[in-house]
mmCIF file of the N, C-alpha and C atoms, coordinates in Angstrom:
data_MODEL
# 
_entry.id   MODEL 
# 
loop_
_atom_site.group_PDB 
_atom_site.id 
_atom_site.type_symbol 
_atom_site.label_atom_id 
_atom_site.label_alt_id 
_atom_site.label_comp_id 
_atom_site.label_asym_id 
_atom_site.label_entity_id 
_atom_site.label_seq_id 
_atom_site.pdbx_PDB_ins_code 
_atom_site.Cartn_x 
_atom_site.Cartn_y 
_atom_site.Cartn_z 
_atom_site.occupancy 
_atom_site.B_iso_or_equiv 
_atom_site.pdbx_formal_charge 
_atom_site.auth_seq_id 
_atom_site.auth_comp_id 
_atom_site.auth_asym_id 
_atom_site.auth_atom_id 
_atom_site.pdbx_PDB_model_num 
ATOM 1   N N  . UNK A 1 1  ? 136.800 60.103 144.407 1.00 0.00 ? 1  UNK A N  1 
ATOM 2   C CA . UNK A 1 1  ? 136.922 61.499 144.747 1.00 0.00 ? 1  UNK A CA 1 
ATOM 3   C C  . UNK A 1 1  ? 137.041 62.321 143.463 1.00 0.00 ? 1  UNK A C  1 
ATOM 4   N N  . UNK A 1 2  ? 136.331 63.444 143.408 1.00 0.00 ? 2  UNK A N  1 
ATOM 5   C CA . UNK A 1 2  ? 136.353 64.273 142.206 1.00 0.00 ? 2  UNK A CA 1 
ATOM 6   C C  . UNK A 1 2  ? 137.626 65.112 142.150 1.00 0.00 ? 2  UNK A C  1 
ATOM 7   N N  . UNK A 1 3  ? 138.079 65.351 140.938 1.00 0.00 ? 3  UNK A N  1 
ATOM 8   C CA . UNK A 1 3  ? 139.251 66.197 140.754 1.00 0.00 ? 3  UNK A CA 1 
ATOM 9   C C  . UNK A 1 3  ? 138.883 67.641 141.099 1.00 0.00 ? 3  UNK A C  1 
ATOM 10  N N  . UNK A 1 4  ? 139.815 68.379 141.653 1.00 0.00 ? 4  UNK A N  1 
ATOM 11  C CA . UNK A 1 4  ? 139.569 69.768 142.019 1.00 0.00 ? 4  UNK A CA 1 
ATOM 12  C C  . UNK A 1 4  ? 139.282 70.591 140.765 1.00 0.00 ? 4  UNK A C  1 
ATOM 13  N N  . UNK A 1 5  ? 138.250 71.410 140.829 1.00 0.00 ? 5  UNK A N  1 
ATOM 14  C CA . UNK A 1 5  ? 137.900 72.263 139.691 1.00 0.00 ? 5  UNK A CA 1 
ATOM 15  C C  . UNK A 1 5  ? 138.931 73.387 139.585 1.00 0.00 ? 5  UNK A C  1 
ATOM 16  N N  . UNK A 1 6  ? 139.575 73.477 138.442 1.00 0.00 ? 6  UNK A N  1 
ATOM 17  C CA . UNK A 1 6  ? 140.570 74.523 138.232 1.00 0.00 ? 6  UNK A CA 1 
ATOM 18  C C  . UNK A 1 6  ? 139.853 75.804 137.819 1.00 0.00 ? 6  UNK A C  1 
ATOM 19  N N  . UNK A 1 7  ? 140.190 76.909 138.482 1.00 0.00 ? 7  UNK A N  1 
ATOM 20  C CA . UNK A 1 7  ? 139.618 78.199 138.115 1.00 0.00 ? 7  UNK A CA 1 
ATOM 21  C C  . UNK A 1 7  ? 140.286 78.676 136.820 1.00 0.00 ? 7  UNK A C  1 
ATOM 22  N N  . UNK A 1 8  ? 139.499 79.261 135.951 1.00 0.00 ? 8  UNK A N  1 
ATOM 23  C CA . UNK A 1 8  ? 140.052 79.768 134.700 1.00 0.00 ? 8  UNK A CA 1 
ATOM 24  C C  . UNK A 1 8  ? 139.814 81.268 134.586 1.00 0.00 ? 8  UNK A C  1 
ATOM 25  N N  . UNK A 1 9  ? 140.629 81.888 133.775 1.00 0.00 ? 9  UNK A N  1 
ATOM 26  C CA . UNK A 1 9  ? 140.522 83.314 133.485 1.00 0.00 ? 9  UNK A CA 1 
ATOM 27  C C  . UNK A 1 9  ? 140.397 83.482 131.982 1.00 0.00 ? 9  UNK A C  1 
ATOM 28  N N  . UNK A 1 10 ? 139.511 84.378 131.561 1.00 0.00 ? 10 UNK A N  1 
ATOM 29  C CA . UNK A 1 10 ? 139.401 84.724 130.141 1.00 0.00 ? 10 UNK A CA 1 
ATOM 30  C C  . UNK A 1 10 ? 140.133 86.036 129.940 1.00 0.00 ? 10 UNK A C  1 
ATOM 31  N N  . UNK A 1 11 ? 141.162 85.995 129.097 1.00 0.00 ? 11 UNK A N  1 
ATOM 32  C CA . UNK A 1 11 ? 142.004 87.163 128.864 1.00 0.00 ? 11 UNK A CA 1 
ATOM 33  C C  . UNK A 1 11 ? 141.898 87.553 127.394 1.00 0.00 ? 11 UNK A C  1 
ATOM 34  N N  . UNK A 1 12 ? 141.646 88.843 127.149 1.00 0.00 ? 12 UNK A N  1 
ATOM 35  C CA . UNK A 1 12 ? 141.524 89.354 125.787 1.00 0.00 ? 12 UNK A CA 1 
ATOM 36  C C  . UNK A 1 12 ? 142.561 90.446 125.576 1.00 0.00 ? 12 UNK A C  1 
ATOM 37  N N  . UNK A 1 13 ? 143.272 90.369 124.450 1.00 0.00 ? 13 UNK A N  1 
ATOM 38  C CA . UNK A 1 13 ? 144.236 91.417 124.095 1.00 0.00 ? 13 UNK A CA 1 
ATOM 39  C C  . UNK A 1 13 ? 143.464 92.562 123.447 1.00 0.00 ? 13 UNK A C  1 
ATOM 40  N N  . UNK A 1 14 ? 143.514 93.756 124.055 1.00 0.00 ? 14 UNK A N  1 
ATOM 41  C CA . UNK A 1 14 ? 142.743 94.887 123.537 1.00 0.00 ? 14 UNK A CA 1 
ATOM 42  C C  . UNK A 1 14 ? 143.616 96.012 122.996 1.00 0.00 ? 14 UNK A C  1 
ATOM 43  N N  . UNK A 1 15 ? 144.927 95.966 123.264 1.00 0.00 ? 15 UNK A N  1 
ATOM 44  C CA . UNK A 1 15 ? 145.829 96.981 122.729 1.00 0.00 ? 15 UNK A CA 1 
ATOM 45  C C  . UNK A 1 15 ? 147.030 96.291 122.095 1.00 0.00 ? 15 UNK A C  1 
ATOM 46  N N  . UNK A 1 16 ? 147.665 96.990 121.163 1.00 0.00 ? 16 UNK A N  1 
ATOM 47  C CA . UNK A 1 16 ? 148.780 96.436 120.404 1.00 0.00 ? 16 UNK A CA 1 
ATOM 48  C C  . UNK A 1 16 ? 150.045 96.325 121.248 1.00 0.00 ? 16 UNK A C  1 
ATOM 49  N N  . UNK A 1 17 ? 150.883 95.356 120.887 1.00 0.00 ? 17 UNK A N  1 
ATOM 50  C CA . UNK A 1 17 ? 152.181 95.200 121.540 1.00 0.00 ? 17 UNK A CA 1 
ATOM 51  C C  . UNK A 1 17 ? 153.289 95.935 120.785 1.00 0.00 ? 17 UNK A C  1 
ATOM 52  N N  . UNK A 1 18 ? 152.957 96.601 119.689 1.00 0.00 ? 18 UNK A N  1 
ATOM 53  C CA . UNK A 1 18 ? 153.958 97.320 118.909 1.00 0.00 ? 18 UNK A CA 1 
ATOM 54  C C  . UNK A 1 18 ? 154.552 98.445 119.764 1.00 0.00 ? 18 UNK A C  1 
ATOM 55  N N  . UNK A 1 19 ? 155.871 98.495 119.812 1.00 0.00 ? 19 UNK A N  1 
ATOM 56  C CA . UNK A 1 19 ? 156.559 99.545 120.546 1.00 0.00 ? 19 UNK A CA 1 
ATOM 57  C C  . UNK A 1 19 ? 156.616 99.311 122.048 1.00 0.00 ? 19 UNK A C  1 
ATOM 58  N N  . UNK A 1 20 ? 156.192 98.158 122.516 1.00 0.00 ? 20 UNK A N  1 
ATOM 59  C CA . UNK A 1 20 ? 156.227 97.858 123.957 1.00 0.00 ? 20 UNK A CA 1 
ATOM 60  C C  . UNK A 1 20 ? 157.568 97.224 124.330 1.00 0.00 ? 20 UNK A C  1 
ATOM 61  N N  . UNK A 1 21 ? 157.815 97.157 125.621 1.00 0.00 ? 21 UNK A N  1 
ATOM 62  C CA . UNK A 1 21 ? 159.043 96.524 126.098 1.00 0.00 ? 21 UNK A CA 1 
ATOM 63  C C  . UNK A 1 21 ? 159.059 95.050 125.708 1.00 0.00 ? 21 UNK A C  1 
ATOM 64  N N  . UNK A 1 22 ? 160.245 94.535 125.447 1.00 0.00 ? 22 UNK A N  1 
ATOM 65  C CA . UNK A 1 22 ? 160.383 93.134 125.050 1.00 0.00 ? 22 UNK A CA 1 
ATOM 66  C C  . UNK A 1 22 ? 159.820 92.204 126.122 1.00 0.00 ? 22 UNK A C  1 
ATOM 67  N N  . UNK A 1 23 ? 160.008 92.554 127.392 1.00 0.00 ? 23 UNK A N  1 
ATOM 68  C CA . UNK A 1 23 ? 159.484 91.720 128.486 1.00 0.00 ? 23 UNK A CA 1 
ATOM 69  C C  . UNK A 1 23 ? 157.959 91.691 128.466 1.00 0.00 ? 23 UNK A C  1 
ATOM 70  N N  . UNK A 1 24 ? 157.344 92.813 128.118 1.00 0.00 ? 24 UNK A N  1 
ATOM 71  C CA . UNK A 1 24 ? 155.883 92.865 128.060 1.00 0.00 ? 24 UNK A CA 1 
ATOM 72  C C  . UNK A 1 24 ? 155.364 92.055 126.876 1.00 0.00 ? 24 UNK A C  1 
ATOM 73  N N  . UNK A 1 25 ? 156.071 92.141 125.748 1.00 0.00 ? 25 UNK A N  1 
ATOM 74  C CA . UNK A 1 25 ? 155.693 91.316 124.596 1.00 0.00 ? 25 UNK A CA 1 
ATOM 75  C C  . UNK A 1 25 ? 155.784 89.836 124.947 1.00 0.00 ? 25 UNK A C  1 
ATOM 76  N N  . UNK A 1 26 ? 156.825 89.471 125.706 1.00 0.00 ? 26 UNK A N  1 
ATOM 77  C CA . UNK A 1 26 ? 157.019 88.078 126.101 1.00 0.00 ? 26 UNK A CA 1 
ATOM 78  C C  . UNK A 1 26 ? 155.886 87.620 127.025 1.00 0.00 ? 26 UNK A C  1 
ATOM 79  N N  . UNK A 1 27 ? 155.418 88.490 127.898 1.00 0.00 ? 27 UNK A N  1 
ATOM 80  C CA . UNK A 1 27 ? 154.294 88.143 128.785 1.00 0.00 ? 27 UNK A CA 1 
ATOM 81  C C  . UNK A 1 27 ? 153.036 87.890 127.979 1.00 0.00 ? 27 UNK A C  1 
ATOM 82  N N  . UNK A 1 28 ? 152.763 88.738 127.000 1.00 0.00 ? 28 UNK A N  1 
ATOM 83  C CA . UNK A 1 28 ? 151.582 88.569 126.152 1.00 0.00 ? 28 UNK A CA 1 
ATOM 84  C C  . UNK A 1 28 ? 151.678 87.245 125.398 1.00 0.00 ? 28 UNK A C  1 
ATOM 85  N N  . UNK A 1 29 ? 152.849 86.951 124.839 1.00 0.00 ? 29 UNK A N  1 
ATOM 86  C CA . UNK A 1 29 ? 153.043 85.689 124.119 1.00 0.00 ? 29 UNK A CA 1 
ATOM 87  C C  . UNK A 1 29 ? 152.918 84.505 125.071 1.00 0.00 ? 29 UNK A C  1 
ATOM 88  N N  . UNK A 1 30 ? 153.431 84.654 126.282 1.00 0.00 ? 30 UNK A N  1 
ATOM 89  C CA . UNK A 1 30 ? 153.346 83.588 127.272 1.00 0.00 ? 30 UNK A CA 1 
ATOM 90  C C  . UNK A 1 30 ? 151.924 83.259 127.674 1.00 0.00 ? 30 UNK A C  1 
ATOM 91  N N  . UNK A 1 31 ? 151.051 84.244 127.568 1.00 0.00 ? 31 UNK A N  1 
ATOM 92  C CA . UNK A 1 31 ? 149.631 84.018 127.855 1.00 0.00 ? 31 UNK A CA 1 
ATOM 93  C C  . UNK A 1 31 ? 148.904 83.391 126.669 1.00 0.00 ? 31 UNK A C  1 
ATOM 94  N N  . UNK A 1 32 ? 149.598 83.278 125.541 1.00 0.00 ? 32 UNK A N  1 
ATOM 95  C CA . UNK A 1 32 ? 149.005 82.643 124.363 1.00 0.00 ? 32 UNK A CA 1 
ATOM 96  C C  . UNK A 1 32 ? 148.253 83.595 123.460 1.00 0.00 ? 32 UNK A C  1 
ATOM 97  N N  . UNK A 1 33 ? 148.521 84.883 123.594 1.00 0.00 ? 33 UNK A N  1 
ATOM 98  C CA . UNK A 1 33 ? 147.823 85.893 122.788 1.00 0.00 ? 33 UNK A CA 1 
ATOM 99  C C  . UNK A 1 33 ? 148.693 86.342 121.624 1.00 0.00 ? 33 UNK A C  1 
ATOM 100 N N  . UNK A 1 34 ? 148.073 86.468 120.456 1.00 0.00 ? 34 UNK A N  1 
ATOM 101 C CA . UNK A 1 34 ? 148.810 86.894 119.265 1.00 0.00 ? 34 UNK A CA 1 
ATOM 102 C C  . UNK A 1 34 ? 148.206 88.124 118.611 1.00 0.00 ? 34 UNK A C  1 
ATOM 103 N N  . UNK A 1 35 ? 146.875 88.176 118.499 1.00 0.00 ? 35 UNK A N  1 
ATOM 104 C CA . UNK A 1 35 ? 146.213 89.252 117.762 1.00 0.00 ? 35 UNK A CA 1 
ATOM 105 C C  . UNK A 1 35 ? 145.313 90.067 118.674 1.00 0.00 ? 35 UNK A C  1 
ATOM 106 N N  . UNK A 1 36 ? 145.130 91.334 118.324 1.00 0.00 ? 36 UNK A N  1 
ATOM 107 C CA . UNK A 1 36 ? 144.194 92.176 119.059 1.00 0.00 ? 36 UNK A CA 1 
ATOM 108 C C  . UNK A 1 36 ? 142.795 91.580 118.919 1.00 0.00 ? 36 UNK A C  1 
ATOM 109 N N  . UNK A 1 37 ? 142.085 91.505 120.022 1.00 0.00 ? 37 UNK A N  1 
ATOM 110 C CA . UNK A 1 37 ? 140.735 90.940 120.015 1.00 0.00 ? 37 UNK A CA 1 
ATOM 111 C C  . UNK A 1 37 ? 140.695 89.455 120.302 1.00 0.00 ? 37 UNK A C  1 
ATOM 112 N N  . UNK A 1 38 ? 141.845 88.796 120.318 1.00 0.00 ? 38 UNK A N  1 
ATOM 113 C CA . UNK A 1 38 ? 141.900 87.357 120.603 1.00 0.00 ? 38 UNK A CA 1 
ATOM 114 C C  . UNK A 1 38 ? 141.671 87.123 122.087 1.00 0.00 ? 38 UNK A C  1 
ATOM 115 N N  . UNK A 1 39 ? 140.854 86.113 122.403 1.00 0.00 ? 39 UNK A N  1 
ATOM 116 C CA . UNK A 1 39 ? 140.579 85.743 123.788 1.00 0.00 ? 39 UNK A CA 1 
ATOM 117 C C  . UNK A 1 39 ? 141.055 84.327 124.031 1.00 0.00 ? 39 UNK A C  1 
ATOM 118 N N  . UNK A 1 40 ? 141.708 84.115 125.177 1.00 0.00 ? 40 UNK A N  1 
ATOM 119 C CA . UNK A 1 40 ? 142.143 82.779 125.572 1.00 0.00 ? 40 UNK A CA 1 
ATOM 120 C C  . UNK A 1 40 ? 141.682 82.514 126.994 1.00 0.00 ? 40 UNK A C  1 
ATOM 121 N N  . UNK A 1 41 ? 141.467 81.239 127.298 1.00 0.00 ? 41 UNK A N  1 
ATOM 122 C CA . UNK A 1 41 ? 141.159 80.830 128.660 1.00 0.00 ? 41 UNK A CA 1 
ATOM 123 C C  . UNK A 1 41 ? 142.405 80.190 129.242 1.00 0.00 ? 41 UNK A C  1 
ATOM 124 N N  . UNK A 1 42 ? 142.844 80.707 130.375 1.00 0.00 ? 42 UNK A N  1 
ATOM 125 C CA . UNK A 1 42 ? 144.037 80.171 131.020 1.00 0.00 ? 42 UNK A CA 1 
ATOM 126 C C  . UNK A 1 42 ? 143.705 79.787 132.452 1.00 0.00 ? 42 UNK A C  1 
ATOM 127 N N  . UNK A 1 43 ? 144.519 78.897 133.014 1.00 0.00 ? 43 UNK A N  1 
ATOM 128 C CA . UNK A 1 43 ? 144.325 78.463 134.394 1.00 0.00 ? 43 UNK A CA 1 
ATOM 129 C C  . UNK A 1 43 ? 144.817 79.565 135.329 1.00 0.00 ? 43 UNK A C  1 
ATOM 130 N N  . UNK A 1 44 ? 144.067 79.798 136.388 1.00 0.00 ? 44 UNK A N  1 
ATOM 131 C CA . UNK A 1 44 ? 144.395 80.831 137.363 1.00 0.00 ? 44 UNK A CA 1 
ATOM 132 C C  . UNK A 1 44 ? 145.512 80.344 138.286 1.00 0.00 ? 44 UNK A C  1 
ATOM 133 N N  . UNK A 1 45 ? 146.749 80.708 137.940 1.00 0.00 ? 45 UNK A N  1 
ATOM 134 C CA . UNK A 1 45 ? 147.914 80.354 138.755 1.00 0.00 ? 45 UNK A CA 1 
ATOM 135 C C  . UNK A 1 45 ? 148.654 81.640 139.121 1.00 0.00 ? 45 UNK A C  1 
ATOM 136 N N  . UNK A 1 46 ? 149.486 81.611 140.146 1.00 0.00 ? 46 UNK A N  1 
ATOM 137 C CA . UNK A 1 46 ? 150.261 82.811 140.492 1.00 0.00 ? 46 UNK A CA 1 
ATOM 138 C C  . UNK A 1 46 ? 151.151 83.291 139.342 1.00 0.00 ? 46 UNK A C  1 
ATOM 139 N N  . UNK A 1 47 ? 151.674 82.345 138.563 1.00 0.00 ? 47 UNK A N  1 
ATOM 140 C CA . UNK A 1 47 ? 152.537 82.719 137.433 1.00 0.00 ? 47 UNK A CA 1 
ATOM 141 C C  . UNK A 1 47 ? 151.747 83.486 136.377 1.00 0.00 ? 47 UNK A C  1 
ATOM 142 N N  . UNK A 1 48 ? 150.566 82.968 136.027 1.00 0.00 ? 48 UNK A N  1 
ATOM 143 C CA . UNK A 1 48 ? 149.735 83.639 135.038 1.00 0.00 ? 48 UNK A CA 1 
ATOM 144 C C  . UNK A 1 48 ? 149.231 84.978 135.558 1.00 0.00 ? 48 UNK A C  1 
ATOM 145 N N  . UNK A 1 49 ? 148.882 85.037 136.836 1.00 0.00 ? 49 UNK A N  1 
ATOM 146 C CA . UNK A 1 49 ? 148.437 86.302 137.437 1.00 0.00 ? 49 UNK A CA 1 
ATOM 147 C C  . UNK A 1 49 ? 149.542 87.355 137.358 1.00 0.00 ? 49 UNK A C  1 
ATOM 148 N N  . UNK A 1 50 ? 150.787 86.929 137.564 1.00 0.00 ? 50 UNK A N  1 
ATOM 149 C CA . UNK A 1 50 ? 151.908 87.854 137.485 1.00 0.00 ? 50 UNK A CA 1 
ATOM 150 C C  . UNK A 1 50 ? 152.081 88.429 136.090 1.00 0.00 ? 50 UNK A C  1 
ATOM 151 N N  . UNK A 1 51 ? 151.949 87.581 135.074 1.00 0.00 ? 51 UNK A N  1 
ATOM 152 C CA . UNK A 1 51 ? 152.062 88.066 133.694 1.00 0.00 ? 51 UNK A CA 1 
ATOM 153 C C  . UNK A 1 51 ? 150.918 89.014 133.364 1.00 0.00 ? 51 UNK A C  1 
ATOM 154 N N  . UNK A 1 52 ? 149.711 88.671 133.815 1.00 0.00 ? 52 UNK A N  1 
ATOM 155 C CA . UNK A 1 52 ? 148.544 89.529 133.577 1.00 0.00 ? 52 UNK A CA 1 
ATOM 156 C C  . UNK A 1 52 ? 148.741 90.884 134.245 1.00 0.00 ? 52 UNK A C  1 
ATOM 157 N N  . UNK A 1 53 ? 149.232 90.877 135.469 1.00 0.00 ? 53 UNK A N  1 
ATOM 158 C CA . UNK A 1 53 ? 149.448 92.123 136.199 1.00 0.00 ? 53 UNK A CA 1 
ATOM 159 C C  . UNK A 1 53 ? 150.475 93.000 135.492 1.00 0.00 ? 53 UNK A C  1 
ATOM 160 N N  . UNK A 1 54 ? 151.512 92.370 134.931 1.00 0.00 ? 54 UNK A N  1 
ATOM 161 C CA . UNK A 1 54 ? 152.582 93.118 134.276 1.00 0.00 ? 54 UNK A CA 1 
ATOM 162 C C  . UNK A 1 54 ? 152.080 93.858 133.026 1.00 0.00 ? 54 UNK A C  1 
ATOM 163 N N  . UNK A 1 55 ? 151.157 93.249 132.291 1.00 0.00 ? 55 UNK A N  1 
ATOM 164 C CA . UNK A 1 55 ? 150.671 93.851 131.037 1.00 0.00 ? 55 UNK A CA 1 
ATOM 165 C C  . UNK A 1 55 ? 149.175 94.160 131.116 1.00 0.00 ? 55 UNK A C  1 
ATOM 166 N N  . UNK A 1 56 ? 148.684 94.478 132.308 1.00 0.00 ? 56 UNK A N  1 
ATOM 167 C CA . UNK A 1 56 ? 147.249 94.706 132.498 1.00 0.00 ? 56 UNK A CA 1 
ATOM 168 C C  . UNK A 1 56 ? 146.725 95.856 131.634 1.00 0.00 ? 56 UNK A C  1 
ATOM 169 N N  . UNK A 1 57 ? 147.597 96.799 131.273 1.00 0.00 ? 57 UNK A N  1 
ATOM 170 C CA . UNK A 1 57 ? 147.183 97.933 130.453 1.00 0.00 ? 57 UNK A CA 1 
ATOM 171 C C  . UNK A 1 57 ? 146.908 97.532 129.000 1.00 0.00 ? 57 UNK A C  1 
ATOM 172 N N  . UNK A 1 58 ? 147.259 96.298 128.616 1.00 0.00 ? 58 UNK A N  1 
ATOM 173 C CA . UNK A 1 58 ? 147.011 95.806 127.264 1.00 0.00 ? 58 UNK A CA 1 
ATOM 174 C C  . UNK A 1 58 ? 145.837 94.842 127.208 1.00 0.00 ? 58 UNK A C  1 
ATOM 175 N N  . UNK A 1 59 ? 145.325 94.423 128.360 1.00 0.00 ? 59 UNK A N  1 
ATOM 176 C CA . UNK A 1 59 ? 144.388 93.303 128.428 1.00 0.00 ? 59 UNK A CA 1 
ATOM 177 C C  . UNK A 1 59 ? 143.034 93.677 129.005 1.00 0.00 ? 59 UNK A C  1 
ATOM 178 N N  . UNK A 1 60 ? 142.056 92.822 128.721 1.00 0.00 ? 60 UNK A N  1 
ATOM 179 C CA . UNK A 1 60 ? 140.779 92.829 129.424 1.00 0.00 ? 60 UNK A CA 1 
ATOM 180 C C  . UNK A 1 60 ? 140.673 91.468 130.094 1.00 0.00 ? 60 UNK A C  1 
ATOM 181 N N  . UNK A 1 61 ? 140.346 91.454 131.387 1.00 0.00 ? 61 UNK A N  1 
ATOM 182 C CA . UNK A 1 61 ? 140.324 90.228 132.164 1.00 0.00 ? 61 UNK A CA 1 
ATOM 183 C C  . UNK A 1 61 ? 138.916 89.930 132.656 1.00 0.00 ? 61 UNK A C  1 
ATOM 184 N N  . UNK A 1 62 ? 138.472 88.681 132.459 1.00 0.00 ? 62 UNK A N  1 
ATOM 185 C CA . UNK A 1 62 ? 137.190 88.226 132.984 1.00 0.00 ? 62 UNK A CA 1 
ATOM 186 C C  . UNK A 1 62 ? 137.461 86.998 133.826 1.00 0.00 ? 62 UNK A C  1 
ATOM 187 N N  . UNK A 1 63 ? 136.987 87.019 135.071 1.00 0.00 ? 63 UNK A N  1 
ATOM 188 C CA . UNK A 1 63 ? 137.179 85.862 135.950 1.00 0.00 ? 63 UNK A CA 1 
ATOM 189 C C  . UNK A 1 63 ? 135.965 84.969 135.848 1.00 0.00 ? 63 UNK A C  1 
ATOM 190 N N  . UNK A 1 64 ? 136.191 83.673 136.006 1.00 0.00 ? 64 UNK A N  1 
ATOM 191 C CA . UNK A 1 64 ? 135.051 82.774 135.959 1.00 0.00 ? 64 UNK A CA 1 
ATOM 192 C C  . UNK A 1 64 ? 135.473 81.455 135.590 1.00 0.00 ? 64 UNK A C  1 
# 
């Protein structure tokens, strides 16, 4: 039996975290983002979706 294909999300940091709430900075770090323009692929889980939703104004999201 084949393993279930995990859905991934491509998340890019497009705005700076300078001057943002500490919780929002923690969400960005939790997603694995450090620099503006950096893109990471993460697994589509409710936890990751929650962090993305919290800091959506800083990110660009591509599903796929």
